[in-house]
C-alpha positions in Angstrom: 74.9 89.0 -1.1 76.9 87.2 -3.6 75.4 85.0 -6.3 76.9 81.9 -4.7 75.1 82.5 -1.4 71.9 83.2 -3.2 72.1 80.0 -5.1 72.8 78.0 -2.0 69.9 79.6 -0.1 67.5 78.9 -3.0 68.6 75.2 -3.0 67.9 74.9 0.7 64.4 76.5 0.3 63.6 74.1 -2.6 64.8 71.1 -0.5 62.6 72.1 2.4 59.5 72.5 0.2 60.0 69.2 -1.5 60.3 67.5 1.9 57.0 69.0 3.1 55.3 67.8 -0.1 56.5 64.3 0.3 55.3 64.3 3.9 51.8 65.4 2.8 51.7 62.6 0.2 52.7 59.9 2.6 50.3 60.8 5.4 47.0 60.1 3.5 48.4 56.8 2.3 49.1 55.7 5.9 45.6 56.7 6.9 44.0 54.9 4.0 46.0 51.7 4.9 44.9 52.0 8.5 41.3 52.5 7.5 41.5 49.4 5.2 42.9 47.3 8.0 40.1 48.1 10.4 37.1 48.1 8.1 35.5 44.7 7.9 35.0 43.3 4.4 31.4 42.2 3.7 31.2 38.6 2.7 28.9 37.7 -0.2 25.5 36.3 0.9 24.8 32.9 -0.3 21.0 32.1 -0.6 20.2 28.4 0.0 17.8 26.9 -2.6 14.3 26.2 -1.3 13.9 22.8 0.2 12.1 20.3 -2.0 9.9 17.9 0.0 10.1 14.3 -1.1 6.7 12.8 -2.1 5.2 10.6 0.5 6.0 6.9 0.1 3.3 4.9 -1.6 1.5 2.4 0.5 1.8 -1.3 -0.3 -1.8 -1.7 -1.3 -1.7 1.3 -3.6 1.2 -0.1 -5.6 0.2 -3.8 -5.4 1.7 -6.4 -3.2 2.3 -9.0 -5.8 1.6 -12.7 -5.4 -1.0 -13.5 -2.8 -2.4 -16.6 -1.2 -4.5 -17.4 1.8 -6.6 -19.9 3.8 -9.9 -19.4 5.6 -12.0 -21.4 8.0 -15.7 -21.2 7.0 -19.0 -22.0 8.7 -21.6 -22.5 6.0 -25.2 -22.1 7.1 -27.8 -23.2 4.6 -30.8 -20.9 4.3 -32.8 -23.0 1.8 -34.0 -26.6 1.7 -31.7 -29.0 0.0 -33.7 -31.3 -2.3 -32.0 -33.7 -4.7 -33.0 -33.8 -8.3 -35.0 -37.0 -7.6 -37.1 -35.2 -5.0 -35.4 -36.5 -1.9 -35.2 -33.9 0.9 -31.9 -34.0 2.8 -32.4 -33.5 6.5 -29.0 -31.7 7.1 -27.7 -30.5 10.4 -26.7 -26.9 10.5 -24.2 -25.3 10.6 -21.5 -27.1 8.7 -17.8 -26.5 8.5 -15.1 -26.2 5.9 -12.0 -24.5 4.5 -11.3 -22.2 1.6 -8.0 -21.4 -0.2 -7.0 -19.0 -2.8 -4.0 -18.0 -5.0 -3.7 -14.8 -7.0 -1.9 -11.7 -7.9 -2.6 -8.3 -6.5 -2.4 -5.4 -8.9 -2.1 -1.7 -8.1 -5.0 -0.2 -6.3 -5.7 -3.3 -4.2 -7.4 -5.3 -7.0 -6.4 -9.0 -7.1 -7.3 -11.7 -9.6 -6.9 -15.4 -9.0 -8.4 -18.8 -8.4 -10.2 -20.1 -5.3 -11.3 -23.5 -4.1 -12.7 -25.1 -1.0 -14.6 -27.9 0.7 -17.4 -28.0 3.2 -19.7 -30.5 4.7 -23.0 -30.8 6.6 -24.0 -33.8 8.7 -27.4 -35.3 7.7 -29.9 -37.4 9.6 -31.4 -39.2 6.6 -28.6 -39.5 4.1 -24.8 -39.5 3.7 -23.1 -36.2 4.8 -23.7 -33.4 2.4 -20.2 -32.7 1.0 -19.5 -29.8 -1.4 -16.3 -29.2 -3.4 -16.0 -25.9 -5.1 -13.6 -24.2 -7.4 -13.6 -21.0 -9.6 -12.0 -17.8 -10.5 -12.1 -14.8 -8.2 -11.6 -11.0 -8.1 -11.0 -9.1 -4.9 -10.7 -5.4 -4.0 -9.0 -4.3 -0.8 -9.6 -0.6 -0.1 -6.6 1.3 1.4 -7.9 3.8 4.0 -4.5 4.6 5.4 -5.1 2.5 8.5 -4.4 -1.1 9.5 -8.1 -2.0 8.9 -8.9 -2.2 5.2 -12.4 -3.2 3.8 -12.3 -6.1 1.3 -14.8 -7.2 -1.3 -14.8 -10.2 -3.6 -16.8 -12.1 -6.2 -16.2 -15.6 -7.5 -17.8 -18.0 -10.0 -17.1 -21.6 -10.8 -18.4 -25.1 -10.4 -19.7 -27.0 -7.4 -19.3 -30.8 -7.0 -21.9 -32.2 -4.6 -21.7 -35.7 -3.0 -25.2 -37.0 -2.6 -26.8 -40.4 -2.2 -27.3 -40.5 -5.9 -23.5 -39.9 -6.4 -21.3 -37.0 -7.3 -23.2 -34.3 -9.1 -22.0 -31.1 -10.8 -23.6 -27.7 -10.8 -22.7 -24.0 -11.2 -21.6 -21.9 -8.2 -21.2 -18.3 -7.3 -20.1 -16.2 -4.3 -20.1 -12.6 -3.1 -17.8 -11.7 -0.2 -17.5 -8.7 2.2 -15.1 -8.3 5.1 -12.1 -6.5 6.5 -8.4 -7.1 6.5 -6.3 -6.4 9.6 -2.9 -5.6 8.1 -0.2 -6.5 10.6 2.4 -5.9 7.9 2.4 -5.3 4.2 3.0 -9.0 3.6 0.5 -10.5 6.0 -3.1 -9.8 7.0 -5.9 -11.4 9.0 -9.3 -11.5 7.3 -12.7 -11.5 8.9 -15.8 -11.6 6.6 -19.0 -13.2 5.5 -19.9 -14.6 2.1 -23.3 -15.3 0.4 -23.0 -18.3 -1.8 -25.3 -20.2 -4.0 -25.6 -23.0 -6.6 -28.0 -23.7 -9.4 -30.1 -26.8 -9.5 -29.1 -28.4 -12.8 -28.4 -32.2 -12.2 -27.6 -31.9 -8.5 -30.7 -30.3 -6.9 -34.3 -29.8 -7.8 -34.1 -26.1 -6.9 -31.2 -23.7 -6.4 -29.7 -23.6 -2.9 -28.3 -20.7 -0.9 -26.0 -20.5 2.1 -24.2 -17.9 4.2 -20.6 -18.5 5.4 -19.0 -16.5 8.2 -15.2 -16.9 7.9 -11.9 -16.1 9.4 -8.6 -16.5 7.6 -5.1 -15.2 6.9 -3.5 -13.9 3.7 0.1 -13.6 2.6 1.7 -11.3 0.0 5.0 -11.1 -1.8 
């Protein structure tokens, strides 16, 4: 065989070998592409932050309801004799009737400070009617139990003007109150209670007097 034919044959063999090598290189690439197309890609997991619960809303009484005022109907029942400073015994008719009013400011925790005043009267069989006008400073505490019914306590001190046959007399006055509030809304409440009230003798009476006053009223808050 001549050298020319041998060279041509060698070129053909080399070309065939190169073609097979290229085919082997392409095949895995195609398989890899197919595998990449069919394999799902895992998405990153996003962890939500833990939920933070909001604090419960503070009740109106706990934070203070602001300016407050109210009116109450009272039924005073005297439990002691009423003797004027000159010794005259007043034959009063029990019970009496009257009205109380108050204005104040409620602080946090249900404590309110303010002023109070009122008037009450008893009919009498042997003298003019026993009229009493009172005014003083007052502190109240309304206890928040998480319900519409809230116990309420109060204390007041001031002066008492008494209209007697001898004229208008002045003496010292005090009161202790216990009751409940029926809170229909944070801004309005109905009040039921009873107070124990008393006055010193001084220039009005020979001896101190004492009376008990059941009452019903309504209070407003801003």
